[in-house]
C-alpha positions as CSV (number, residue, x, y, z in Angstrom):
1,M,-73.7,-91.8,-32.7
2,R,-71.8,-90.9,-29.5
3,K,-69.1,-88.7,-28.1
4,I,-68.3,-86.6,-31.2
5,F,-67.9,-83.0,-30.6
6,S,-66.6,-80.0,-32.6
7,L,-63.1,-80.8,-31.3
8,T,-61.5,-77.6,-32.4
9,I,-63.8,-75.9,-29.9
10,A,-63.7,-78.6,-27.2
11,L,-60.0,-78.7,-26.5
12,V,-59.7,-74.9,-26.4
13,A,-60.2,-75.4,-22.6
14,A,-56.4,-75.6,-22.3
15,F,-56.1,-72.0,-23.7
16,F,-58.9,-70.6,-21.5
17,A,-57.3,-71.9,-18.4
18,N,-55.3,-68.7,-18.5
19,T,-58.2,-66.3,-18.9
20,S,-61.6,-65.6,-17.3
21,D,-63.4,-65.3,-20.7
22,Y,-64.7,-68.9,-20.6
23,S,-68.1,-68.1,-22.3
24,S,-66.5,-67.7,-25.7
25,A,-65.1,-71.2,-25.6
26,S,-68.5,-72.8,-24.6
27,A,-70.5,-74.5,-27.4
28,Q,-73.5,-76.7,-28.0
29,N,-74.6,-78.5,-31.1
30,V,-77.5,-80.6,-32.3
31,Q,-76.9,-83.4,-34.9
32,L,-79.3,-85.4,-37.0
33,H,-78.0,-88.7,-38.5
34,Y,-79.7,-91.0,-40.9
35,D,-78.1,-94.5,-40.3
36,L,-77.4,-96.6,-43.4
37,G,-76.9,-99.8,-41.4
38,H,-79.9,-101.5,-43.0
39,S,-78.1,-101.1,-46.4
40,V,-74.8,-102.6,-45.0
41,A,-76.1,-105.9,-43.8
42,D,-79.4,-107.7,-43.3
43,E,-78.3,-108.5,-39.8
44,L,-78.6,-104.7,-39.1
45,S,-82.1,-104.3,-40.5
46,A,-83.7,-103.9,-37.1
47,R,-81.3,-101.1,-36.2
48,P,-82.9,-97.6,-35.6
49,S,-82.4,-95.5,-38.8
50,V,-82.5,-92.0,-37.2
51,T,-80.4,-90.6,-34.3
52,T,-80.4,-87.1,-32.8
53,T,-77.4,-86.0,-30.7
54,V,-77.2,-83.0,-28.3
55,E,-73.8,-82.0,-27.1
56,M,-72.6,-79.4,-24.7
57,F,-69.0,-78.3,-23.8
58,R,-68.2,-75.6,-21.2
59,P,-64.7,-74.8,-19.7
60,D,-64.1,-72.9,-16.5
61,K,-61.1,-72.0,-14.4
62,F,-60.8,-75.5,-12.9
63,G,-61.2,-77.5,-16.1
64,S,-64.2,-78.4,-18.3
65,T,-67.5,-80.2,-18.5
66,F,-68.8,-82.1,-21.5
67,F,-71.9,-84.2,-22.1
68,F,-73.9,-85.6,-24.9
69,V,-77.3,-87.4,-25.3
70,D,-78.1,-89.7,-28.2
71,I,-81.7,-90.5,-28.9
72,D,-82.5,-93.3,-31.4
73,Y,-85.8,-93.5,-33.3
74,F,-88.0,-96.2,-34.9
75,T,-90.7,-95.1,-37.2
76,D,-93.3,-95.2,-34.4
77,G,-91.3,-93.3,-31.8
78,V,-88.2,-93.2,-29.6
79,A,-86.2,-96.4,-29.5
80,G,-83.8,-95.5,-26.7
81,A,-81.4,-93.0,-25.2
82,Y,-77.8,-93.0,-24.2
83,W,-75.7,-90.3,-22.5
84,E,-72.2,-89.7,-21.3
85,V,-71.1,-86.9,-19.0
86,A,-67.5,-86.1,-18.3
87,R,-65.6,-83.6,-16.1
88,E,-61.9,-82.7,-16.4
89,F,-59.9,-81.0,-13.7
90,N,-56.7,-79.3,-14.9
91,I,-53.6,-80.4,-13.1
92,S,-51.7,-77.2,-13.9
93,R,-52.1,-74.0,-16.0
94,K,-48.8,-74.8,-17.7
95,L,-49.1,-78.5,-18.3
96,P,-51.5,-80.2,-20.8
97,F,-52.7,-82.9,-18.3
98,A,-56.1,-83.3,-16.6
99,V,-57.9,-85.7,-14.3
100,H,-60.9,-87.2,-16.2
101,V,-64.1,-88.4,-14.5
102,E,-67.0,-89.8,-16.6
103,Y,-70.3,-91.6,-16.4
104,N,-72.0,-93.7,-19.2
105,G,-75.5,-95.1,-19.2
106,G,-78.8,-95.5,-21.1
107,V,-81.8,-97.6,-22.2
108,A,-82.9,-99.2,-25.4
109,S,-85.8,-101.1,-26.9
110,S,-86.1,-103.7,-29.7
111,Q,-88.3,-104.0,-32.7
112,I,-87.9,-107.7,-32.7
113,N,-89.4,-108.7,-29.3
114,D,-90.9,-105.4,-28.0
115,M,-88.6,-105.6,-25.0
116,S,-86.6,-102.8,-23.5
117,T,-83.4,-103.0,-21.4
118,R,-81.1,-100.7,-19.4
119,F,-77.5,-100.6,-20.5
120,Q,-75.0,-101.8,-17.9
121,H,-73.9,-98.4,-16.8
122,A,-70.3,-97.6,-16.0
123,A,-68.1,-95.0,-14.2
124,L,-64.6,-94.0,-15.4
125,V,-61.7,-92.2,-13.8
126,G,-58.2,-91.6,-15.2
127,G,-56.0,-89.1,-16.9
128,A,-56.0,-87.0,-20.1
129,W,-53.4,-85.4,-22.2
130,N,-54.7,-82.5,-24.3
131,W,-52.9,-80.9,-27.2
132,H,-53.7,-78.2,-29.8
133,S,-51.9,-76.4,-32.6
134,A,-51.2,-72.7,-32.2
135,D,-54.4,-71.7,-34.1
136,F,-56.5,-74.5,-32.6
137,S,-57.2,-75.9,-36.1
138,K,-55.8,-79.2,-34.9
139,T,-56.5,-80.9,-31.6
140,L,-55.8,-84.2,-29.9
141,S,-56.8,-85.7,-26.6
142,L,-55.5,-89.1,-25.3
143,Q,-57.1,-90.6,-22.3
144,A,-56.4,-93.7,-20.1
145,M,-59.0,-94.7,-17.6
146,Y,-60.1,-97.3,-15.1
147,K,-63.7,-98.3,-15.9
148,H,-66.1,-100.0,-13.5
149,Y,-69.3,-101.7,-14.8
150,F,-72.1,-101.9,-12.2
151,K,-74.4,-104.9,-11.9
152,G,-77.2,-104.9,-14.5
153,Q,-80.8,-106.0,-14.5
154,H,-80.0,-109.4,-16.1
155,A,-78.3,-112.3,-14.4
156,W,-75.4,-112.1,-16.9
157,N,-74.7,-108.4,-16.2
158,E,-72.3,-109.0,-13.3
159,Q,-70.3,-106.0,-12.2
160,F,-66.6,-106.1,-13.3
161,S,-63.6,-103.9,-13.5
162,S,-62.2,-102.8,-16.8
163,F,-60.1,-100.2,-18.5
164,Q,-60.6,-97.9,-21.5
165,L,-58.2,-96.1,-23.8
166,T,-59.6,-93.2,-25.8
167,A,-58.3,-90.9,-28.5
168,V,-60.2,-87.8,-29.6
169,W,-59.2,-85.6,-32.5
170,G,-60.3,-82.6,-34.6
171,M,-58.8,-80.9,-37.6
172,Q,-60.1,-78.0,-39.7
173,F,-58.7,-77.4,-43.2
174,C,-59.3,-75.5,-46.4
175,N,-59.8,-72.2,-44.5
176,R,-62.0,-74.0,-42.0
177,M,-64.4,-75.1,-44.7
178,F,-64.1,-78.7,-43.6
179,T,-63.8,-80.4,-40.2
180,F,-62.5,-83.9,-39.7
181,S,-63.1,-85.1,-36.2
182,G,-63.8,-88.2,-34.2
183,F,-62.9,-90.6,-31.5
184,A,-61.6,-94.1,-31.0
185,D,-62.3,-96.2,-27.9
186,T,-60.9,-99.6,-26.9
187,W,-62.0,-101.2,-23.7
188,Y,-61.9,-104.6,-21.9
189,D,-65.1,-106.7,-21.6
190,P,-64.8,-110.3,-20.5
191,N,-68.2,-111.1,-22.0
192,V,-67.2,-110.6,-25.6
193,N,-65.1,-112.5,-28.1
194,G,-61.5,-111.7,-27.6
195,K,-62.3,-109.8,-24.4
196,M,-61.8,-106.4,-26.1
197,V,-64.3,-104.0,-27.8
198,F,-63.3,-101.4,-30.4
199,L,-65.4,-98.4,-31.4
200,A,-64.4,-95.4,-33.6
201,E,-66.6,-92.8,-35.2
202,P,-64.8,-90.5,-37.6
203,Q,-66.8,-87.6,-39.0
204,L,-66.3,-85.3,-42.0
205,W,-68.2,-82.0,-42.1
206,F,-68.6,-79.3,-44.7
207,N,-69.2,-76.1,-42.7
208,V,-71.7,-73.9,-44.5
209,Y,-70.8,-71.0,-42.2
210,S,-67.3,-70.9,-43.7
211,L,-68.8,-69.5,-47.0
212,P,-68.9,-65.7,-47.6
213,S,-72.0,-64.1,-46.3
214,C,-73.0,-67.3,-44.5
215,E,-71.3,-66.7,-41.1
216,D,-74.6,-66.7,-39.2
217,I,-75.8,-70.0,-40.7
218,K,-74.2,-72.3,-38.2
219,L,-74.9,-75.4,-40.3
220,S,-72.6,-78.3,-41.2
221,V,-73.5,-81.2,-43.4
222,G,-71.5,-84.4,-43.7
223,T,-71.1,-88.0,-42.7
224,E,-70.0,-90.3,-39.9
225,V,-68.8,-93.9,-40.2
226,E,-69.2,-96.1,-37.1
227,L,-66.3,-98.6,-37.1
228,S,-66.8,-101.3,-34.5
229,N,-65.7,-104.8,-33.4
230,N,-67.5,-106.8,-30.7
231,F,-69.9,-103.9,-30.2
232,V,-73.0,-103.9,-32.4
233,W,-75.8,-106.4,-31.6
234,T,-77.3,-108.0,-34.7
235,K,-80.9,-109.2,-34.9
236,S,-79.7,-112.8,-34.3
237,G,-78.4,-111.7,-30.9
238,Q,-74.7,-111.7,-31.7
239,N,-72.1,-108.9,-31.1
240,N,-68.9,-110.6,-32.2
241,R,-68.5,-109.0,-35.7
242,F,-66.8,-106.0,-37.3
243,F,-69.1,-103.4,-39.0
244,A,-68.5,-100.2,-40.8
245,V,-71.8,-98.3,-40.8
246,P,-72.0,-94.8,-42.5
247,T,-74.6,-92.1,-41.9
248,I,-75.8,-89.0,-43.7
249,A,-75.7,-86.1,-41.2
250,A,-76.5,-82.4,-40.5
251,K,-75.3,-80.4,-37.5
252,W,-76.3,-77.0,-36.1
253,T,-73.8,-75.3,-33.7
254,F,-75.1,-72.8,-31.2
C-alpha cells in the first residue's frame, strides 16, 4: 500500500489557494489492509499479510504538504516501513500548475533469511497539473518528475538518475456513497527487465458515513488491487513479473 489518499479531499488545495480557511481542507486517515498475495501465487507466500497506512494532507496559501507511512507486519511483529513526503508550491492562484518536491525511503526485513535492508532512497522534483470538477467529486493530478536514486548499502545499489510519471485520481459517485481513487506510477530503473517499472493501486471504497444518521462514523470499507510489473520481489529473489494483488481494507478518516 502506498500513496493512496482520499483524492476528493487532497486536490481541494487548488480551491483553497483563494481563501484563508485551509483547515477545512486538511485531512488524515488510517488504513488497514489484509493482503491476499499468498493466495495469488506461491512466489508471494513470504509477503507480509497486513499493512497499516497513515496519511496526512494539509494545504496552505503557498501550496500543500502530503505524506504517508506504510508499516508491514509479519505474525511476530513489524516487517518494515516505507514513507513518502511531498510538498507542492502553487505557481499561480489562477493556473492549475505546481512545483512538486518529494522524498521516498524505507526499510524492510525478510522471513526467508532473517535479514533486513534499507530501500535505495530517492528524491524527486518536477511539475504537477491538478484538476477538479466544480463540486470536487472528480479529481486528477498528472506529475512529471526527475528522480535521483542515492547510493545504497549494497554494492549493486549504485546511484543513478531517473524519471517518473505519475497519475493520481479520485471519483465519488452514488451521492458520495462510493469512492474510486488511486494512482499509477511509471519510472526508469536500469536494474530491472526492460528498464521500466510500473505500479498502480486503484481502490474502491464504500463510505459508511454517507448513510443517513451515520455522518459521524468516518469509516470506509473496500479493496485495493496492487498492479505491478518489475516491482514485486518474489521469494526466489526475482522482480521481473507482473502481479495483480488484491486486499481487503478498512479506512477511518479524521
